[in-house]
Phi, psi and omega in degrees: 000323180235135165238125189241126179235122174052040185290134177223150175214126179246156164232096186069231178277351186273112181272102187274322181236134187234103166054056175279118177235125176190172181229142176239120181266157172299132180082004180272145175244122180240134175249130177257121177239165182152172179289158178298141178090002180282351181103004182301306182299316183296320176299319181298312185290338174290330181296327176246023170065022167291330167241136180268119183302146179281322183209171183081183186227140172238122172260127174242119180051043179080358182249134179293133172279111175210192187297340184272350182289142170284103182291339175296317178296319180297319186281340169291323189268339183232100184277159182230135174240123192269164171297323186255026173072304179055043175283151170287111189290335180274359179256147170295168176302316184297308187292331176297318181289329183281336193300307182294319178294330172288320186265334179260312182266000178058039177282144179290151187307311187299314181296316181298322181290317175305313179298314186296320182295319179298319183283331175290326174291325180301321181269007173082026183231032177303326183277001181249019186298324186261008179278165177257154179306326181289346175268009186249150168288169176306310185292328177288320173304318185289325177297318175300319181295325176293319176300321179294322176293318180293343182290339173275004176054057186285161171275339184215148171237140172250125179250122183256092180047062194285351179246001187290339181266002190262149164303148183306318185292347183258352186300315191293329181293329172287316183291333173294323177293319181291323177293324175298317179299320179297317180296336182271355176097008183297131174285135185215138161247122186240113166280121184206155172256000176278098186290326177296322176297318181297314181295323190270332191251333187277154171277326177218143172244135178245122175261123178246149176204134175051035169092003180246154156277109184277322182202150177212151176168184179296152186306312183300323179291307186299308185277337181260327189220050176303135187269326185276143182292322181296315180301313177300321177298313178301312187291318180306321182284321193266341192273355180300120175083005179267000000 
């Protein structure tokens, strides 16, 4: 779905991404791990042009992402789930999920409502359709955000640290939804600090540090037999108790 060549991103003199080259295939689940400030979230945001790359090329479905691309098409097909939910506080849960299909995809209200209710049931929130975001826990809000992204019927979902803003006891309810999506064959790229999830669910794990891809491979390779010293150092610090 994505082919990335020599991708770079600068903020002034700060070089956040450095010569990233990789491929993301249809149906693949990729987890990106690494220390804070390594460029993981910036890379994810470049994939759907929330951030415009400074250099390099990104091809999506064979099309070069540039100023000529219809970004509406890209964002219809590549959904994004953010760390901080970003729900509309003045809308009910149901209306949050209905909004994009109606206003972007021009879906009729009845059809959008049927879709939204089915997706809320899918994430275990059928009984919260008439609630407002402020009435929900963080885990519930994040599950609504996932349902909202799914309402656009995307080909791929990008997750930017979807559990990092949650209390520890709420993390599993979000990861369970993501595990179910994986079983259904949803293509996903997940920036995460949840090492157990990355080890169990991903087809590939990518370790980033200081704007580079340091190492990538199957979960068993990265977690059990990392080749690079920097990967070994990181995992030795974060895998205690995992």
